[in-house]
N, C-alpha and C positions, 0 to 999 in steps of 0.2 A: 782656378785654384791651383792647377798644375804649374801653369806658367809663373804664378807668383811665388810659389815654393822653389821652383826651378831658379828665377833669378836671384832670389835671396840666397840660395846655395851657392851660385856662381860667384856672387860678390864676396860672401864669406870665405869660401875655400880658396878664391883668387888671392885674397889676403894670407890665408894660411900658408899656401904654396910659396908665396913670395918671401915670407918670414923663413920658411925652412930652407929656401934656396940661399938667403942672406946669411944664415947661420952656417952653411956649407961653403961659404965664399965662392959662389958660383959667378962666372962672368955675365954678361947681358943676356948672351944667348940661353946659358944655362938657366937664368932667373926666368926668361920668357917660357922656355919649356917646362921648367917645374911648375910656374904658375898656371899654364895651360892645362898640363896633366892633371893638376890638383882640382882645379876648377871643373873641367869638362871631359877628363878621361873617364870617370865612372858613368856618366851619362851616355858616352859613345859606347862603351861595353854593353850597357843596359839595352840601348836602342838595338844594337846588333844582335843580342840575344833574342830580342822579340821580334827579329826579321824585319826591321823598319828603318828608314834612312835616319840616321842620327840627327837629333835636332839641331846640333852645332852645324852640321853641314848644309841644313836646309833654311836656316835662318841667320842673319847678320848679327843680330843683338848679342848673342854670347860671345863671340870673339871681340866684339867692340867693347863688352863690359870688362872682360879680361884685360885688354890693352888699357883702358882707361883706369882701371884699379891699380894696375903695375905702374902707369906713369905718375899717378897721385902720390903713390907711396915713395917713388923715386924722388919725386920733387920735394916731398918732406923730409927725405934723407932716413927714411926708416931702415935702409940697407946698411946704414952705418951704425945702428945701435945693437948693443950685444945683449945675449941672452934673452933676445926678444920673445922666445917660446915659451917662457915662464910669466910672461906679462899678461895682465888681464885682458888686453886687445886681442893678442893671439888666441889665449884659450877661449874668449868669447866667440871670435869669429870661426875658430874651428868647430865649437859647438853649434852655432847656428847653421853652419854647413852641413855637419853631420845630421841634424834633426831635419833640416830643409830638404836634403837630398833622400834622406830616409822615407820621409812622406811622399815625396814626388815619385820615387821609385816605386812605393806601393801602389800609389794612383795609377801609375802606368801599368803594372801588372795587373790590376783589377780591370783596367780598360781593355786589356788583351784576354779576359775571362780566364786568367790563371788560377790554379788552386792555392791552398795555403802555402804549400812548399814553394811554388813559384813566386808568391808574393813576397816571402821571407828572402828568397834567393835575388830576386831582381831588387829589391829595396837595399839589401846588403851591399850588392855589386855597384848600385848608384852611389851609395853613401862612402863606401871605402875603397872602391876600385881604383880610382885615380890616384889616391894617396898611397896605396900598395905599389903601383907602377913607378910613380915619382921616387919613392923609397929605394926600390930596386934599382933604378937607374943612377942614384947617388950613392949606391953602395951602403945601404943602411938597412937593418932588419925593420920591417914594416911596423908602424907605430901600432897598428891594430892588433899585431901578434905579441907585442909586449903589455899592452893594456886590456886584459880580457873584457873589462865592463865597457870598453869604446865600442866595440863591434856588438856587445850584448845590448845597449842603448838602441843601436840600429834595429835590432831584430825586435825589440820590444815595441818600437814605433810602428814597425810593419805589422806585427800581431794587433795592435790597437785599431790600425786603420782597416784591417781584414774584418775585425769584429764590428767596428761602426759600419762597414758596408753590409754586413749580414743583418744588422739591426736598423738598415736604412737612415743612419745618422750622420752621414758624411755631408757636411755644409761647412760654410766659412767659420761658424761659431765653433763648432766641435774640432775642426782642423786647427784653428788658432789656440784653443785650449790645449790641445794635444802638442802643438808646436811649443808653447811656453812651459808646460810641464816637462817636456823633453829637454829643453835647454837647460832649465834649473836642475833636473836630475843629473844631467852630464856634468854641470859645474860642480854640484855637491860631490859627484863620485871623483872628480878631479881632485878637489881639494881635501877629500876625505881618503884619498888614495885607494878607492875600492877597487877589488880586483876579483876574478874567479880563480880560487885556489887550485894549483894542480892535483892536490890530492887532499 
């Protein structure tokens, strides 16, 4: 279950990172770094946080997936399209990545017997850590700090996984249902422009 969620998240966030890099008019190396960081950065920070060898450094598949997604998007000339971040493909890929990594991060935290706070923290880092690093590098305010409900969805997914674990309800069916609910919620929040008010 962890690997499935991880691979879905890598593909989705690789697309998201590519689109952001294209919008910022980065060169090929910049696009590669942005795509890599968005797809794998959060997972690397997560694994270091739980004192284990990063999954990306012990398995070849993550890197291969990122490169494959990047090559496919270049071949289809997505880098020449403008305002891609407002298109359904970008929004959907980013939402899928957010929910997948939120769930996989929470599962890893539970595997390492962390408490509720630990599950929230590791899930959040996995989901948005790579995007934060990417945005800082390209000199932008991280998206998660501008859209309050974005990070909130990650924390909500982590809370649900923690509750499922307490009730012994973690299985393919429950996680698939949670994944579907999370993606739909994120899409609704985006189009309805939901956010957490400052005051």
